[in-house]
N, C-alpha and C positions, 0 to 999 in steps of 0.2 A: 693745094691735096691736103685732104690728107685721112691716115690711117692706121693701123695698128702694130707700137713697136712691142718687141721684146725684150725682155733683159735681166739681168738678175739684181737682185740684191738679199740680203740677210734678211730674217727674221729677227735675230737677237745679237745682242752682243757675244761674242765666242770670248775665252776663255784658255782654252784647251785646245786638244788638236781636232779642228774644221769636221763635222758630219752632214750629211747628206739634210739632212735636217734641219739643217745653220739656214739654207739654202733657198730661195721660191723664186721660179722665172714669171713674175711678170706682164701686165702686157699695159699698155696705157696710147690714147688715142696722141696721136703725134702728128704734126703741122712739118709738109715738107718744104716751107719755104716760112721766109724772115718777114719783121714787120716793116713798113717803112721803118728809112732812116735810122736801120738797128743797123751796128755791125759785129753781128753774131754769123758764126759756120753752121750751115747745117750741113751733119756729113753721115757719110752711111758709112759704116764701120765694116773693112773686108778681112784685117785679122787683127790679134789681140794677145796680146805679152800675158801671161799670169807669170805671178812673183809673188816669193814667198814671205816677203815682206808686208806682203797686205793684212796679211796676217796682225799686227802690229794696228794697223788702223781697225779692226774688226774687236777688237779689243773693249771692256768695261774702259779702262786703264792703261796703256800703258807711256813709260817716261819719252817715246820718238816723237809720240802725237802732238807733241808740243816745240818736239827740241827743229824739227821740221816744219814747212810749209809744206812741204811733198811728201806728210806723213801723217796727216792734220787724220782723224775719229771720223767712224767711218757709220753716219746716224741707219740705223736699220731702215729698214724700207724703203731707201733709196738709190737710185743710180749709183757704185759704184764706178771713178774713173780707175784709166789702166791706160796704159801707154798702148799707141794701136797705129795702125794704117787705115788710109779709107779713102773714099771718094767724096769729090764738094758733090751736094745735092741742089742747096742754096746758099747762097753769099749775098752778107750787107753789107762785109768787109772789102774796102778799097784790094787787098790782096792777092784774094779768092777771089773763083769764078767758078758757077757751074763743070764740074766733070771734071777738074784740077785733082790731084793724086795729091791723099797729106798725109805726116806723120805726128804727132804730139798726143796728147789725155785725149783720150774718146772714152769710153764707158765697155761694163762688159755689158756691152745691146746690140743691135742691130741698127737703129739710130742715135745718134750726139746731136744737142748745142752747145758748140763751142763760145762760148760768151764772150766776144770782145776778141777772136781769135788768140786768146792768150795760150804760149805754149802748143802752138800750130805756123806748120811748118810745109811749104811748098815740098814734092817729093820726085828728086828726079830719081827714078830707078836703078840706069847708069847702063842698062841690061842683064840686070841682078830681078831673080825673082821677089817680089812686092816681100814674102816673109822672110829676109835678108835684112832688112830693116827693121823688123822686127826686133832681132838677136843681134846676129854676128856683127850688122851696121847699125844696130841701136843700142842703149843705154848700154846692156848686157858686155858688146862691144869694144864697146869704150870705158868701162869697170874694168873689163880685160886687162886693156894697155895701158892706162893711165892710173892702173891700182900697181904692175906691175913696174912700165918705165917709171911713171909721177912722183910714188909715193915710194916705194922698193929700190929706185936706181939699179940696174942689177950690174957686175961686171963680167965681162966672160969668164965661165969655167966657177962662177960660184953656182952651189949645190940649190936648192930648189925645192919648198915641198908644197905643195898645193893639196887639199884637203875638197872634199866632193868636186873631184877632179871629173865626172863623165860630167856637173850639172853646167849650166848656162853659162856661166863666166869662169867656172873653172878647167876648164876644156880648154875655151880660150887664151885662156893664163899658163897654161902649159903647154902651148905652144907659139903662143909668142915668146916663151922665154928661150925654150928649146931651137926655136930661128934666131934667134940672139949669140945664141953657143952658150945657154946655161949646162947643167945634168939636170934630170929631173926626176922628180918624184914622187906621182900622188896615189890616193886612196879613192875608195869606191866603196860601193855594198854587194856587191855582187862578181860572184867567177867571170859574167859576161865582161860587164866593165872594169873589170881588174884588163883581161884580155884584146878592149878596144883599145885602154890605155897606152896599151905598148903596140899591138899591131898593127892598129891602123892612127892614131896622131903622132907617133913616136917619143910616146915618153920614153928615158930608160930603168923607168920599174914605174911597177906598181904594187900594189899591195889593196886585199877586203878587209878593210879592220874588224871587221865583224866576228875575224876570223881570228884575232890574235884576243889572246888573256889579259895582255898587256904591253900597252900600248909607248909607251916608256922605251920598249926593249926595242919591240917592232921596229923604231927610228933608228935605235943602234946600232940593230941587224944593217937599217938601210939606209943609212950615214954614220957610219965608223967613227969619218973625219968631222963629223959635227953638219949642222942646218945652215947657213943663211940668211936664207930668205927665206919667212914660211907666210903659203897665200893663205886665210883665214877665210875659211868658209863657217864652220861649225862652232865653232866657240866650246864652252865646256874639257874636257878632260882631253879632246883635242890640242887644245889649244896648251893645256898642261904639257899634257905633254915633248909638243914643239918646243918651249920655250925650256926645261933642263936640257931639250940638244941641242941647243940655238949656237955658235961660234960667237968669238967675241963682236958688237959691232954687228950683231944680227940685226935684219927689218924683219916686224911682222908684221902686215897690212889687213886691217882687219875689214873683213868687206859685208861678213852675216856672221847669224848668231844659230842657227838650223836651229841645232838640237834644242834651244836656250828659247821658242817664239813658243813653241808648246809644252812646255814641262816648266813651270818657275821654280822649281828645284833645282833642276841646273842649274849653275853659276863655274864661273871656268875659274879658278883661285892659284894661278900661273907664282912661281916660285919667287919674291919680289929680292932675293938677295942672288938670282939671278941677274936678275932685270939690271940689279945697279952695278953689280964686280963685272956683268956679259957687256955692259954697258946698251944691252938692247930699246931695239925703235919697235913701238908697237901706238900706230894712229889708225885708228878707226875713220872711217873718210866716206864719201856717198861718190856718186856719179856726177851730182852738178856741181862737185868744186874741180870739177875736172877741162870743164870746157877751156882752159886755155889748150889742151893737147888736141883738140876736137880734130881740127886738120891735119896735126901728122897722125894722127889714129886714122880718121877716114883714104888717105893718101898710101897709107902702110896699110891698110889692109885691105884697100878695092887690089893694090899689086901685086899684094901675097896670095887675092883668091884668082887675079886673071894668070896667074904661074902656075897656080894649081898647088902651091904651096902650106896651105890651109885646107883644113879638112871641115866642114860646116855639121855640125848637129843641131840637125831639128828635128821635133817628136809633137806632131801635129794634128790637134784634135779638130772636128768639121760640126756647125752647128752652135746659137748661143745655149743648148741645152743641157751642150757638154761640159761651158766651165767649171761647174761646186764639183765636179772628178777631177777633171784636170787640174785642178785648185790644190782638193786634197791631196790627188796626186806625187803631189812634191813634197806632201813627208812623210807619205808611203817610201820617196825613194824607186816611186814608178816610171818617170822620166831620162831619158839617156839626151843630153844636150841640153837648147831651151824650149822652153817650152812653150805648145802655140795657142788658139785656136780660132780659124777660119771661118767666121760670121756669115761671109757671104764670096761668091764668086767672081774672081775679078771684072 
């Protein structure tokens, strides 16, 4: 059976903040079947993840494109791979059958051909909404859980600072750290987000970084006894201020540097004297580094969810046409929690 498949592609490389004119909605003829002898899987996309790291794949050049297979450059005009949840329409692979729910690399489109079923896994919803498996039970959750526990290795009572704390990863980092027994402060870009962190998510304190003229002083005010762990999602001046306020043997988990993604002039320059003499460990990491804790992550997070100990923040748009605006909104700070686009009904 042949039908029309709609998907989003870039018109050209994007070397600054993404604009609506950078994207186009394309339509192609698409076969809802696989060739005899093929081990490919055709997937109907239900939910797709919208992530800021994709902007680095869209650039004419980024060092990240050669550093990781997950970050290879995107060719303008072609479908854009992204993590998502879908349902199998046709399969030539022995591990998948029609109507199976799956999670893995699909695309910013209605349908995808997953060649060789690479990075595709059967999905057991475990009684949770399918969207959870794109966010809190997907790579965002794994990044938060593994980042705080495997990279930072907190001790109860330690003081934790989280930037972009109302975002897809930051909100979970703060909640995991609080449940573990840490003192947690987050920053966000609006009064409403700050209130959310304190009143709903249980952060000990939070502040609006846009209202601060001196980030160094702001962190001194919120951490008079210094910071033990900084979970960095933004880079630039925030990283500099955090390092200046770190305690001896402090740990910095560098998850993302969103402030630098669209402004090449922004570069973090933390005091290396502080790094050396305070013996601070600064480590970048990727979700793929954390698969060794995946089972613990799922077990712990499912338990927290079922016991009502952790809150799920989702920001869901609908329709493939909404993907460009959803993506651009990440860089405007529009989203609260995990940004997801629902492509089709379940």
